[in-house]
VMD Tcl script that builds the backbone (N, CA, C; Angstrom):
set m [mol new atoms 531]
animate dup $m
set s [atomselect $m all]
$s set {name element resname resid chain x y z} {
  {N N MET 1 A -94.124 8.440 -51.185}
  {CA C MET 1 A -93.089 9.066 -51.639}
  {C C MET 1 A -92.076 8.892 -50.148}
  {N N ARG 2 A -92.553 8.734 -49.008}
  {CA C ARG 2 A -91.674 8.398 -47.844}
  {C C ARG 2 A -91.053 6.834 -48.046}
  {N N LYS 3 A -91.950 5.849 -48.372}
  {CA C LYS 3 A -91.511 4.620 -48.605}
  {C C LYS 3 A -90.711 4.514 -49.636}
  {N N PHE 4 A -90.458 5.341 -50.812}
  {CA C PHE 4 A -89.438 5.461 -51.710}
  {C C PHE 4 A -88.058 6.198 -50.912}
  {N N PHE 5 A -88.079 7.177 -50.037}
  {CA C PHE 5 A -87.068 7.669 -49.387}
  {C C PHE 5 A -86.451 6.627 -48.363}
  {N N VAL 6 A -87.499 5.928 -47.855}
  {CA C VAL 6 A -86.819 4.795 -46.554}
  {C C VAL 6 A -85.963 3.980 -47.333}
  {N N LEU 7 A -86.542 3.353 -48.553}
  {CA C LEU 7 A -86.199 2.146 -49.362}
  {C C LEU 7 A -84.786 2.834 -49.974}
  {N N PHE 8 A -84.758 4.289 -50.370}
  {CA C PHE 8 A -83.393 4.735 -51.145}
  {C C PHE 8 A -82.451 4.750 -49.931}
  {N N ALA 9 A -82.749 5.397 -48.669}
  {CA C ALA 9 A -81.878 5.467 -47.845}
  {C C ALA 9 A -81.123 3.924 -47.322}
  {N N SER 10 A -82.052 3.124 -47.171}
  {CA C SER 10 A -81.836 1.903 -46.787}
  {C C SER 10 A -80.613 0.975 -47.518}
  {N N LEU 11 A -80.973 1.372 -48.714}
  {CA C LEU 11 A -80.232 0.477 -49.835}
  {C C LEU 11 A -78.826 1.460 -49.993}
  {N N LEU 12 A -78.747 2.585 -49.659}
  {CA C LEU 12 A -77.369 3.471 -49.627}
  {C C LEU 12 A -76.826 3.085 -48.292}
  {N N LEU 13 A -77.334 2.867 -47.488}
  {CA C LEU 13 A -76.666 1.962 -46.130}
  {C C LEU 13 A -76.090 0.856 -46.054}
  {N N MET 14 A -76.709 -0.082 -47.142}
  {CA C MET 14 A -76.395 -1.630 -47.311}
  {C C MET 14 A -75.117 -1.329 -48.175}
  {N N ILE 15 A -75.458 -0.485 -49.308}
  {CA C ILE 15 A -74.063 -0.278 -50.007}
  {C C ILE 15 A -72.845 0.401 -49.282}
  {N N SER 16 A -72.991 1.192 -48.350}
  {CA C SER 16 A -71.887 1.607 -47.680}
  {C C SER 16 A -71.115 0.443 -46.820}
  {N N LEU 17 A -72.162 0.040 -45.819}
  {CA C LEU 17 A -71.628 -1.045 -44.971}
  {C C LEU 17 A -71.016 -2.252 -46.056}
  {N N LEU 18 A -71.550 -2.643 -46.958}
  {CA C LEU 18 A -70.702 -3.685 -47.734}
  {C C LEU 18 A -69.502 -3.240 -48.440}
  {N N SER 19 A -69.160 -1.767 -48.860}
  {CA C SER 19 A -68.090 -1.471 -49.344}
  {C C SER 19 A -67.186 -0.987 -48.375}
  {N N CYS 20 A -67.343 -0.930 -47.156}
  {CA C CYS 20 A -66.336 -0.637 -46.195}
  {C C CYS 20 A -65.438 -1.724 -45.629}
  {N N LYS 21 A -64.066 -1.606 -45.542}
  {CA C LYS 21 A -63.269 -2.540 -45.520}
  {C C LYS 21 A -63.561 -2.753 -43.615}
  {N N SER 22 A -63.093 -4.193 -43.686}
  {CA C SER 22 A -63.329 -4.600 -42.331}
  {C C SER 22 A -62.808 -3.869 -40.887}
  {N N GLY 23 A -61.906 -2.973 -41.092}
  {CA C GLY 23 A -60.902 -2.282 -40.235}
  {C C GLY 23 A -59.987 -3.072 -39.426}
  {N N LYS 24 A -59.676 -3.937 -39.888}
  {CA C LYS 24 A -58.745 -5.200 -39.078}
  {C C LYS 24 A -57.706 -4.635 -39.748}
  {N N LYS 25 A -56.658 -4.679 -38.593}
  {CA C LYS 25 A -55.349 -4.075 -38.611}
  {C C LYS 25 A -54.474 -4.945 -38.754}
  {N N PRO 26 A -53.276 -4.679 -39.978}
  {CA C PRO 26 A -52.659 -5.927 -40.437}
  {C C PRO 26 A -51.709 -6.513 -39.052}
  {N N ASP 27 A -51.349 -7.891 -39.248}
  {CA C ASP 27 A -50.653 -8.695 -38.399}
  {C C ASP 27 A -49.358 -8.171 -38.268}
  {N N ILE 28 A -48.686 -7.407 -37.304}
  {CA C ILE 28 A -47.011 -7.286 -37.459}
  {C C ILE 28 A -46.259 -7.845 -36.555}
  {N N SER 29 A -47.097 -8.957 -35.617}
  {CA C SER 29 A -46.214 -9.618 -34.734}
  {C C SER 29 A -45.017 -10.337 -35.491}
  {N N GLY 30 A -43.970 -10.405 -34.792}
  {CA C GLY 30 A -42.608 -11.249 -35.507}
  {C C GLY 30 A -41.763 -9.961 -35.276}
  {N N THR 31 A -40.799 -10.771 -35.649}
  {CA C THR 31 A -39.355 -9.875 -35.791}
  {C C THR 31 A -38.933 -9.459 -37.396}
  {N N TRP 32 A -38.872 -8.232 -37.225}
  {CA C TRP 32 A -38.310 -7.465 -38.549}
  {C C TRP 32 A -37.264 -6.754 -38.538}
  {N N GLU 33 A -36.664 -6.697 -39.695}
  {CA C GLU 33 A -35.045 -6.018 -39.845}
  {C C GLU 33 A -35.061 -5.299 -41.159}
  {N N ALA 34 A -34.200 -4.138 -40.666}
  {CA C ALA 34 A -33.619 -3.387 -41.762}
  {C C ALA 34 A -32.257 -2.771 -41.435}
  {N N ASP 35 A -31.688 -2.407 -42.639}
  {CA C ASP 35 A -30.369 -2.003 -42.440}
  {C C ASP 35 A -30.484 -0.443 -43.201}
  {N N ILE 36 A -30.027 0.481 -42.601}
  {CA C ILE 36 A -29.733 1.788 -43.296}
  {C C ILE 36 A -28.571 2.495 -42.913}
  {N N MET 37 A -28.538 3.688 -43.492}
  {CA C MET 37 A -27.000 4.648 -43.535}
  {C C MET 37 A -28.146 6.026 -43.142}
  {N N LEU 38 A -27.453 6.535 -42.185}
  {CA C LEU 38 A -27.597 7.727 -41.585}
  {C C LEU 38 A -26.557 8.795 -42.005}
  {N N LYS 39 A -26.794 10.037 -42.464}
  {CA C LYS 39 A -26.176 11.032 -42.614}
  {C C LYS 39 A -26.263 12.238 -41.687}
  {N N SER 40 A -25.227 12.452 -40.844}
  {CA C SER 40 A -25.440 13.812 -39.795}
  {C C SER 40 A -24.746 15.060 -40.249}
  {N N ASP 41 A -25.066 15.943 -39.885}
  {CA C ASP 41 A -24.161 17.171 -40.043}
  {C C ASP 41 A -23.523 17.409 -38.736}
  {N N LEU 42 A -22.317 17.510 -38.564}
  {CA C LEU 42 A -21.597 17.602 -37.341}
  {C C LEU 42 A -20.868 19.407 -37.424}
  {N N ALA 43 A -20.790 19.676 -36.121}
  {CA C ALA 43 A -20.004 21.101 -36.137}
  {C C ALA 43 A -19.168 20.473 -34.713}
  {N N GLU 44 A -18.109 20.270 -34.435}
  {CA C GLU 44 A -17.218 19.824 -33.467}
  {C C GLU 44 A -15.978 20.757 -33.457}
  {N N PRO 45 A -15.538 21.082 -32.234}
  {CA C PRO 45 A -13.982 21.921 -32.045}
  {C C PRO 45 A -13.202 20.682 -32.318}
  {N N SER 46 A -12.058 21.424 -32.821}
  {CA C SER 46 A -10.872 20.411 -32.964}
  {C C SER 46 A -9.745 20.611 -32.113}
  {N N THR 47 A -8.675 19.960 -32.364}
  {CA C THR 47 A -7.541 20.010 -31.216}
  {C C THR 47 A -6.845 21.354 -31.510}
  {N N THR 48 A -7.175 21.831 -32.599}
  {CA C THR 48 A -6.573 23.597 -32.619}
  {C C THR 48 A -7.478 24.579 -32.452}
  {N N GLY 49 A -8.547 24.207 -31.883}
  {CA C GLY 49 A -9.503 25.268 -31.546}
  {C C GLY 49 A -10.553 25.488 -32.841}
  {N N ASP 50 A -10.301 25.204 -33.974}
  {CA C ASP 50 A -10.983 25.774 -34.934}
  {C C ASP 50 A -12.447 24.929 -34.998}
  {N N ILE 51 A -13.563 25.119 -35.754}
  {CA C ILE 51 A -14.575 24.504 -35.736}
  {C C ILE 51 A -14.695 23.200 -36.996}
  {N N VAL 52 A -14.611 21.956 -36.668}
  {CA C VAL 52 A -14.598 21.135 -37.918}
  {C C VAL 52 A -15.933 20.955 -38.152}
  {N N LYS 53 A -16.025 20.846 -39.616}
  {CA C LYS 53 A -17.574 20.734 -40.174}
  {C C LYS 53 A -17.364 19.435 -40.993}
  {N N ALA 54 A -18.386 18.639 -40.624}
  {CA C ALA 54 A -18.082 17.276 -41.186}
  {C C ALA 54 A -19.719 16.436 -41.569}
  {N N PHE 55 A -19.738 15.628 -42.386}
  {CA C PHE 55 A -20.862 14.778 -42.382}
  {C C PHE 55 A -20.366 13.345 -41.918}
  {N N LEU 56 A -21.042 12.820 -41.148}
  {CA C LEU 56 A -21.048 11.471 -40.188}
  {C C LEU 56 A -22.018 10.625 -41.032}
  {N N TYR 57 A -21.484 9.564 -41.522}
  {CA C TYR 57 A -22.007 8.467 -41.984}
  {C C TYR 57 A -22.027 7.280 -40.801}
  {N N THR 58 A -23.613 6.967 -40.745}
  {CA C THR 58 A -23.569 5.752 -39.437}
  {C C THR 58 A -24.443 4.563 -40.238}
  {N N LYS 59 A -23.998 3.414 -40.098}
  {CA C LYS 59 A -24.597 2.345 -40.345}
  {C C LYS 59 A -25.583 1.889 -39.193}
  {N N GLN 60 A -26.833 1.620 -39.380}
  {CA C GLN 60 A -27.511 1.049 -38.429}
  {C C GLN 60 A -28.557 -0.328 -39.018}
  {N N ASN 61 A -28.584 -1.278 -38.041}
  {CA C ASN 61 A -28.922 -2.621 -38.338}
  {C C ASN 61 A -30.171 -2.147 -37.171}
  {N N ILE 62 A -31.509 -2.384 -37.586}
  {CA C ILE 62 A -32.803 -2.053 -36.560}
  {C C ILE 62 A -33.513 -3.461 -36.737}
  {N N VAL 63 A -33.528 -4.128 -35.651}
  {CA C VAL 63 A -34.161 -5.672 -35.478}
  {C C VAL 63 A -35.301 -4.886 -34.266}
  {N N LEU 64 A -36.996 -5.040 -35.310}
  {CA C LEU 64 A -38.103 -4.698 -34.173}
  {C C LEU 64 A -38.565 -6.121 -34.078}
  {N N THR 65 A -39.240 -6.611 -32.880}
  {CA C THR 65 A -40.090 -7.465 -32.395}
  {C C THR 65 A -41.462 -6.968 -31.804}
  {N N PHE 66 A -42.359 -7.474 -32.195}
  {CA C PHE 66 A -43.699 -6.856 -31.990}
  {C C PHE 66 A -44.279 -8.489 -31.669}
  {N N SER 67 A -44.783 -8.372 -30.259}
  {CA C SER 67 A -45.727 -9.451 -29.636}
  {C C SER 67 A -47.117 -9.198 -30.082}
  {N N GLU 68 A -47.857 -10.241 -30.043}
  {CA C GLU 68 A -49.558 -10.277 -30.210}
  {C C GLU 68 A -50.098 -9.511 -29.174}
  {N N ARG 69 A -49.657 -9.078 -27.892}
  {CA C ARG 69 A -50.061 -8.658 -26.828}
  {C C ARG 69 A -49.808 -7.096 -26.595}
  {N N GLY 70 A -49.113 -6.341 -27.545}
  {CA C GLY 70 A -48.872 -5.208 -27.482}
  {C C GLY 70 A -47.266 -4.917 -26.746}
  {N N ARG 71 A -46.627 -5.701 -26.735}
  {CA C ARG 71 A -45.061 -5.668 -26.366}
  {C C ARG 71 A -44.157 -5.404 -27.610}
  {N N PHE 72 A -43.091 -4.661 -27.467}
  {CA C PHE 72 A -42.200 -4.518 -28.536}
  {C C PHE 72 A -40.760 -4.660 -28.079}
  {N N SER 73 A -39.698 -4.749 -28.821}
  {CA C SER 73 A -38.286 -4.499 -28.331}
  {C C SER 73 A -37.808 -3.948 -29.668}
  {N N LYS 74 A -36.689 -3.086 -29.569}
  {CA C LYS 74 A -36.252 -2.510 -31.023}
  {C C LYS 74 A -34.517 -2.603 -30.585}
  {N N LYS 75 A -33.912 -3.295 -31.100}
  {CA C LYS 75 A -32.784 -3.352 -31.258}
  {C C LYS 75 A -31.838 -2.545 -32.278}
  {N N VAL 76 A -31.116 -1.653 -31.922}
  {CA C VAL 76 A -30.623 -1.051 -32.876}
  {C C VAL 76 A -28.951 -1.000 -32.804}
  {N N LEU 77 A -28.188 -1.458 -33.947}
  {CA C LEU 77 A -26.761 -1.787 -33.873}
  {C C LEU 77 A -26.150 -0.583 -34.781}
  {N N GLN 78 A -25.445 0.054 -34.123}
  {CA C GLN 78 A -24.911 1.261 -35.057}
  {C C GLN 78 A -23.242 1.243 -35.097}
  {N N GLU 79 A -22.862 1.685 -36.093}
  {CA C GLU 79 A -21.414 1.907 -36.132}
  {C C GLU 79 A -21.013 2.997 -37.102}
  {N N VAL 80 A -20.060 3.525 -36.958}
  {CA C VAL 80 A -19.382 4.995 -37.938}
  {C C VAL 80 A -19.117 4.221 -39.369}
  {N N ASP 81 A -19.472 4.583 -40.196}
  {CA C ASP 81 A -19.064 4.257 -41.539}
  {C C ASP 81 A -17.975 4.909 -42.086}
  {N N ARG 82 A -18.205 6.380 -42.222}
  {CA C ARG 82 A -17.047 7.228 -42.673}
  {C C ARG 82 A -17.306 8.580 -42.087}
  {N N VAL 83 A -16.670 9.700 -42.273}
  {CA C VAL 83 A -16.637 11.046 -42.011}
  {C C VAL 83 A -16.048 11.731 -43.283}
  {N N GLU 84 A -16.860 12.493 -43.519}
  {CA C GLU 84 A -16.449 13.372 -44.928}
  {C C GLU 84 A -16.510 14.952 -44.425}
  {N N PHE 85 A -15.152 15.705 -44.454}
  {CA C PHE 85 A -14.801 16.799 -43.881}
  {C C PHE 85 A -15.296 17.968 -44.838}
  {N N ILE 86 A -15.791 18.932 -44.476}
  {CA C ILE 86 A -16.572 20.154 -45.130}
  {C C ILE 86 A -15.446 21.138 -45.137}
  {N N SER 87 A -15.279 21.666 -43.782}
  {CA C SER 87 A -14.129 22.519 -43.833}
  {C C SER 87 A -12.737 22.822 -43.473}
  {N N SER 88 A -12.295 21.490 -43.338}
  {CA C SER 88 A -10.932 21.202 -42.331}
  {C C SER 88 A -10.534 19.982 -43.398}
  {N N SER 89 A -8.854 19.936 -42.528}
  {CA C SER 89 A -8.299 18.703 -43.338}
  {C C SER 89 A -8.008 17.793 -42.118}
  {N N GLU 90 A -8.984 17.805 -41.097}
  {CA C GLU 90 A -8.368 16.722 -39.871}
  {C C GLU 90 A -8.079 15.331 -40.454}
  {N N ASP 91 A -7.662 14.716 -39.549}
  {CA C ASP 91 A -7.114 13.447 -39.756}
  {C C ASP 91 A -8.341 12.311 -39.744}
  {N N VAL 92 A -8.739 11.801 -40.955}
  {CA C VAL 92 A -9.552 11.268 -40.928}
  {C C VAL 92 A -10.404 10.001 -40.028}
  {N N GLU 93 A -8.997 9.362 -39.737}
  {CA C GLU 93 A -9.167 8.079 -38.897}
  {C C GLU 93 A -9.396 8.490 -37.523}
  {N N ALA 94 A -8.483 9.570 -37.170}
  {CA C ALA 94 A -8.563 9.988 -35.802}
  {C C ALA 94 A -10.119 10.560 -35.445}
  {N N ALA 95 A -10.390 11.458 -36.566}
  {CA C ALA 95 A -12.020 11.735 -36.160}
  {C C ALA 95 A -12.795 10.536 -36.112}
  {N N LYS 96 A -12.757 9.635 -37.061}
  {CA C LYS 96 A -13.702 8.076 -36.872}
  {C C LYS 96 A -13.804 7.452 -35.474}
  {N N GLU 97 A -12.480 7.500 -34.891}
  {CA C GLU 97 A -12.371 6.917 -33.973}
  {C C GLU 97 A -12.854 7.795 -32.789}
  {N N TYR 98 A -12.745 9.101 -32.907}
  {CA C TYR 98 A -13.407 10.128 -31.703}
  {C C TYR 98 A -14.856 10.034 -32.277}
  {N N PHE 99 A -15.665 10.035 -33.076}
  {CA C PHE 99 A -16.842 9.722 -33.053}
  {C C PHE 99 A -17.672 8.377 -32.856}
  {N N SER 100 A -16.821 7.565 -32.951}
  {CA C SER 100 A -16.768 6.311 -32.795}
  {C C SER 100 A -17.480 5.880 -31.256}
  {N N ARG 101 A -16.554 6.584 -30.323}
  {CA C ARG 101 A -17.041 6.549 -28.897}
  {C C ARG 101 A -18.307 6.764 -28.567}
  {N N TYR 102 A -18.766 7.565 -29.613}
  {CA C TYR 102 A -20.452 8.020 -29.160}
  {C C TYR 102 A -21.284 6.925 -30.026}
  {N N CYS 103 A -21.055 6.771 -31.295}
  {CA C CYS 103 A -22.068 6.268 -32.010}
  {C C CYS 103 A -21.899 4.506 -32.038}
  {N N ASN 104 A -20.674 4.238 -31.654}
  {CA C ASN 104 A -20.811 2.380 -31.696}
  {C C ASN 104 A -21.056 2.128 -30.456}
  {N N LYS 105 A -22.409 1.999 -30.134}
  {CA C LYS 105 A -22.995 0.954 -29.228}
  {C C LYS 105 A -24.256 0.683 -29.728}
  {N N ASP 106 A -24.647 0.024 -29.108}
  {CA C ASP 106 A -25.964 -0.744 -29.590}
  {C C ASP 106 A -27.003 -0.639 -28.398}
  {N N LEU 107 A -28.229 -0.324 -28.915}
  {CA C LEU 107 A -28.979 0.098 -27.727}
  {C C LEU 107 A -30.560 -1.005 -28.172}
  {N N VAL 108 A -31.051 -1.137 -27.090}
  {CA C VAL 108 A -32.307 -2.170 -27.124}
  {C C VAL 108 A -33.309 -1.326 -26.290}
  {N N PHE 109 A -34.370 -0.865 -27.084}
  {CA C PHE 109 A -35.548 -0.265 -26.156}
  {C C PHE 109 A -36.963 -1.169 -26.241}
  {N N SER 110 A -37.350 -1.232 -25.210}
  {CA C SER 110 A -38.613 -2.280 -24.862}
  {C C SER 110 A -39.712 -1.249 -24.136}
  {N N GLY 111 A -40.927 -2.077 -24.628}
  {CA C GLY 111 A -41.841 -1.198 -23.968}
  {C C GLY 111 A -43.307 -1.794 -24.579}
  {N N GLU 112 A -44.366 -0.890 -24.691}
  {CA C GLU 112 A -45.603 -1.417 -25.206}
  {C C GLU 112 A -45.753 -0.589 -26.657}
  {N N TYR 113 A -46.604 -1.146 -27.514}
  {CA C TYR 113 A -46.867 -0.543 -28.700}
  {C C TYR 113 A -48.556 -0.553 -28.903}
  {N N GLU 114 A -49.027 0.398 -29.695}
  {CA C GLU 114 A -50.498 0.182 -30.120}
  {C C GLU 114 A -50.445 0.553 -31.622}
  {N N GLN 115 A -51.252 -0.272 -32.414}
  {CA C GLN 115 A -51.390 -0.080 -33.674}
  {C C GLN 115 A -52.859 0.840 -33.900}
  {N N LYS 116 A -52.485 1.751 -34.596}
  {CA C LYS 116 A -53.730 2.815 -35.103}
  {C C LYS 116 A -53.924 2.320 -36.625}
  {N N SER 117 A -54.639 3.315 -37.125}
  {CA C SER 117 A -55.326 2.826 -38.741}
  {C C SER 117 A -53.693 3.126 -39.455}
  {N N SER 118 A -52.762 3.886 -39.383}
  {CA C SER 118 A -51.636 4.148 -40.225}
  {C C SER 118 A -50.632 4.527 -39.580}
  {N N ILE 119 A -50.829 4.304 -38.246}
  {CA C ILE 119 A -49.503 4.957 -37.413}
  {C C ILE 119 A -49.028 3.686 -36.239}
  {N N ILE 120 A -48.321 3.529 -35.621}
  {CA C ILE 120 A -47.765 2.694 -34.471}
  {C C ILE 120 A -47.508 3.790 -33.334}
  {N N VAL 121 A -48.066 3.527 -32.122}
  {CA C VAL 121 A -47.749 4.439 -31.083}
  {C C VAL 121 A -46.981 3.602 -30.203}
  {N N PHE 122 A -45.403 4.089 -29.913}
  {CA C PHE 122 A -44.364 3.486 -29.071}
  {C C PHE 122 A -44.540 4.072 -28.006}
  {N N GLU 123 A -44.529 3.277 -26.818}
  {CA C GLU 123 A -44.234 3.664 -25.444}
  {C C GLU 123 A -43.128 3.044 -24.743}
  {N N VAL 124 A -41.965 3.505 -24.772}
  {CA C VAL 124 A -40.494 2.912 -24.066}
  {C C VAL 124 A -40.291 2.769 -22.666}
  {N N SER 125 A -40.338 2.019 -22.191}
  {CA C SER 125 A -40.259 1.930 -20.781}
  {C C SER 125 A -38.706 1.333 -20.297}
  {N N LYS 126 A -38.097 0.693 -20.884}
  {CA C LYS 126 A -36.969 0.376 -20.458}
  {C C LYS 126 A -35.713 0.138 -21.967}
  {N N VAL 127 A -34.284 0.616 -21.305}
  {CA C VAL 127 A -33.198 0.736 -22.311}
  {C C VAL 127 A -32.062 -0.126 -21.831}
  {N N GLN 128 A -31.404 -0.773 -23.025}
  {CA C GLN 128 A -30.242 -1.171 -22.579}
  {C C GLN 128 A -29.197 -0.906 -23.503}
  {N N SER 129 A -27.845 -0.433 -22.969}
  {CA C SER 129 A -26.713 -0.205 -23.950}
  {C C SER 129 A -25.648 -1.341 -23.772}
  {N N THR 130 A -25.062 -1.154 -24.947}
  {CA C THR 130 A -24.183 -2.403 -24.826}
  {C C THR 130 A -23.088 -2.354 -23.528}
  {N N GLY 131 A -23.245 -3.592 -22.933}
  {CA C GLY 131 A -22.362 -3.796 -21.734}
  {C C GLY 131 A -22.942 -3.145 -20.536}
  {N N GLU 132 A -24.272 -2.831 -20.569}
  {CA C GLU 132 A -24.940 -2.243 -19.388}
  {C C GLU 132 A -26.222 -3.046 -18.959}
  {N N GLU 133 A -26.575 -2.790 -17.683}
  {CA C GLU 133 A -27.868 -3.427 -16.917}
  {C C GLU 133 A -29.114 -3.012 -17.733}
  {N N VAL 134 A -30.166 -3.386 -17.801}
  {CA C VAL 134 A -31.187 -2.696 -18.368}
  {C C VAL 134 A -31.858 -1.702 -16.931}
  {N N VAL 135 A -31.945 -0.245 -17.677}
  {CA C VAL 135 A -32.532 0.580 -16.934}
  {C C VAL 135 A -33.912 1.202 -17.143}
  {N N SER 136 A -34.652 1.843 -16.441}
  {CA C SER 136 A -35.505 2.483 -16.900}
  {C C SER 136 A -35.358 3.451 -18.247}
  {N N TYR 137 A -36.392 3.970 -18.961}
  {CA C TYR 137 A -36.124 4.945 -19.662}
  {C C TYR 137 A -35.528 6.319 -19.147}
  {N N ASP 138 A -35.955 6.875 -18.068}
  {CA C ASP 138 A -35.864 7.916 -17.568}
  {C C ASP 138 A -34.592 7.939 -17.069}
  {N N GLU 139 A -34.059 6.755 -16.297}
  {CA C GLU 139 A -32.829 6.789 -15.937}
  {C C GLU 139 A -31.721 6.915 -17.281}
  {N N TYR 140 A -32.019 6.165 -18.446}
  {CA C TYR 140 A -31.069 6.248 -19.464}
  {C C TYR 140 A -31.234 7.773 -19.955}
  {N N PHE 141 A -32.219 8.265 -20.087}
  {CA C PHE 141 A -32.411 9.719 -20.498}
  {C C PHE 141 A -31.607 10.736 -20.004}
  {N N ALA 142 A -31.700 10.753 -18.651}
  {CA C ALA 142 A -30.916 11.260 -17.816}
  {C C ALA 142 A -29.678 11.545 -18.181}
  {N N LYS 143 A -29.087 10.454 -18.435}
  {CA C LYS 143 A -27.471 10.318 -18.918}
  {C C LYS 143 A -27.295 10.907 -20.076}
  {N N ASP 144 A -28.094 10.385 -21.352}
  {CA C ASP 144 A -28.134 10.362 -22.875}
  {C C ASP 144 A -29.277 10.985 -23.196}
  {N N PRO 145 A -29.394 12.346 -23.499}
  {CA C PRO 145 A -30.919 12.972 -23.904}
  {C C PRO 145 A -30.852 12.468 -25.495}
  {N N SER 146 A -29.820 11.919 -26.070}
  {CA C SER 146 A -29.872 11.810 -27.554}
  {C C SER 146 A -30.939 10.977 -28.161}
  {N N ILE 147 A -31.061 10.099 -26.861}
  {CA C ILE 147 A -32.103 8.743 -27.351}
  {C C ILE 147 A -33.337 9.173 -27.647}
  {N N GLY 148 A -33.780 10.418 -27.773}
  {CA C GLY 148 A -35.252 10.870 -28.099}
  {C C GLY 148 A -36.212 10.477 -27.002}
  {N N ALA 149 A -37.307 10.868 -27.570}
  {CA C ALA 149 A -38.621 10.636 -26.595}
  {C C ALA 149 A -38.885 9.129 -26.570}
  {N N ASP 150 A -39.814 8.978 -25.145}
  {CA C ASP 150 A -40.283 7.839 -24.623}
  {C C ASP 150 A -41.617 7.333 -25.295}
  {N N ASN 151 A -42.177 8.389 -25.900}
  {CA C ASN 151 A -43.549 8.197 -26.602}
  {C C ASN 151 A -43.330 8.786 -27.971}
  {N N TYR 152 A -43.559 7.965 -28.921}
  {CA C TYR 152 A -43.313 8.374 -30.159}
  {C C TYR 152 A -43.980 7.609 -31.285}
  {N N CYS 153 A -44.644 8.414 -32.374}
  {CA C CYS 153 A -45.424 7.426 -33.481}
  {C C CYS 153 A -44.682 7.368 -34.702}
  {N N GLU 154 A -44.979 6.355 -35.249}
  {CA C GLU 154 A -44.577 5.993 -36.669}
  {C C GLU 154 A -45.403 5.710 -37.529}
  {N N ASN 155 A -45.126 6.259 -38.776}
  {CA C ASN 155 A -46.438 5.761 -39.812}
  {C C ASN 155 A -45.990 4.530 -40.556}
  {N N TYR 156 A -46.965 3.784 -40.651}
  {CA C TYR 156 A -46.611 2.459 -41.212}
  {C C TYR 156 A -47.658 2.109 -42.014}
  {N N GLU 157 A -47.107 1.051 -42.869}
  {CA C GLU 157 A -47.850 0.233 -43.754}
  {C C GLU 157 A -47.322 -1.055 -44.151}
  {N N MET 158 A -48.170 -1.861 -44.877}
  {CA C MET 158 A -47.933 -3.179 -45.153}
  {C C MET 158 A -47.516 -3.375 -46.588}
  {N N LYS 159 A -46.519 -3.654 -47.251}
  {CA C LYS 159 A -46.556 -3.714 -48.550}
  {C C LYS 159 A -45.826 -4.806 -49.338}
  {N N ASP 160 A -46.396 -5.736 -49.955}
  {CA C ASP 160 A -45.767 -6.823 -50.626}
  {C C ASP 160 A -45.117 -7.531 -49.356}
  {N N GLY 161 A -45.669 -7.707 -48.359}
  {CA C GLY 161 A -44.828 -8.578 -47.171}
  {C C GLY 161 A -44.248 -8.031 -46.232}
  {N N ASP 162 A -43.817 -6.812 -46.724}
  {CA C ASP 162 A -42.873 -6.004 -45.918}
  {C C ASP 162 A -43.503 -4.911 -44.967}
  {N N LEU 163 A -43.049 -4.589 -44.034}
  {CA C LEU 163 A -43.341 -3.751 -43.184}
  {C C LEU 163 A -42.579 -2.111 -43.278}
  {N N ILE 164 A -43.268 -1.068 -43.515}
  {CA C ILE 164 A -42.621 -0.061 -44.136}
  {C C ILE 164 A -43.192 0.930 -42.866}
  {N N LEU 165 A -41.984 1.334 -42.027}
  {CA C LEU 165 A -41.966 2.300 -40.969}
  {C C LEU 165 A -41.346 3.660 -41.354}
  {N N ASN 166 A -42.114 4.700 -41.362}
  {CA C ASN 166 A -41.752 6.305 -41.690}
  {C C ASN 166 A -40.876 5.920 -42.791}
  {N N GLY 167 A -41.258 4.963 -43.918}
  {CA C GLY 167 A -40.378 5.021 -45.058}
  {C C GLY 167 A -39.062 4.196 -45.485}
  {N N VAL 168 A -38.870 3.346 -44.060}
  {CA C VAL 168 A -37.820 2.370 -44.019}
  {C C VAL 168 A -38.649 0.945 -44.125}
  {N N LYS 169 A -37.950 0.258 -44.929}
  {CA C LYS 169 A -38.560 -0.939 -45.477}
  {C C LYS 169 A -37.992 -2.163 -44.503}
  {N N PHE 170 A -38.774 -2.868 -43.622}
  {CA C PHE 170 A -38.476 -3.926 -42.841}
  {C C PHE 170 A -38.866 -5.099 -43.491}
  {N N LYS 171 A -37.945 -6.111 -43.347}
  {CA C LYS 171 A -38.184 -7.439 -44.044}
  {C C LYS 171 A -38.619 -8.229 -42.548}
  {N N LYS 172 A -39.469 -9.442 -42.938}
  {CA C LYS 172 A -39.708 -10.120 -41.640}
  {C C LYS 172 A -38.827 -11.601 -41.766}
  {N N ILE 173 A -38.242 -11.633 -40.342}
  {CA C ILE 173 A -37.340 -12.687 -40.222}
  {C C ILE 173 A -38.107 -14.000 -39.997}
  {N N GLU 174 A -37.913 -14.905 -40.545}
  {CA C GLU 174 A -38.804 -16.317 -40.117}
  {C C GLU 174 A -37.675 -16.946 -39.200}
  {N N ARG 175 A -38.540 -17.403 -38.192}
  {CA C ARG 175 A -37.845 -18.427 -37.237}
  {C C ARG 175 A -37.685 -19.717 -37.823}
  {N N LYS 176 A -36.312 -20.254 -37.524}
  {CA C LYS 176 A -36.298 -21.615 -37.838}
  {C C LYS 176 A -36.400 -22.331 -36.588}
  {N N GLU 177 A -37.071 -23.491 -36.644}
  {CA C GLU 177 A -37.214 -24.408 -35.771}
  {C C GLU 177 A -36.732 -25.800 -35.955}
}
mol reanalyze $m
mol bondsrecalc $m
mol representation Tube
mol addrep $m
């Protein structure tokens, strides 16, 4: 009976080992690009003192570059696409120009990343904004806390050759030599 139990346990162990995936993480090295549209709710004081409520639509082009050694660069190009007012008949072009001062800037984040089973952990160390020098994350955050956290995670998967980060599909950019 003991031999049967040992044989049965060994057989189960072999089956489980053979059926397990290798645990190898997908290769995400290279450059990836996505275009998205963001919709933000806004409540800003107007020139008359009333609160203007609007939806701000911002186009973003995101280019992510991953090295094989755990370094990354994330370039975010953004611009105001349109403003839709909810509670006011403000001048659309004036509002678009006003919001453009805050949104029409390009940011480049760089640092290190680590792939886990279904997430990528990003650790931002440097930031560069349009026309400015590269500074540490802490320096940039002190003047603009809207850039978010320096350490964050995003769910990812590879599907049909695309990289999907938090539901956003990135296409791989092939380098021409």
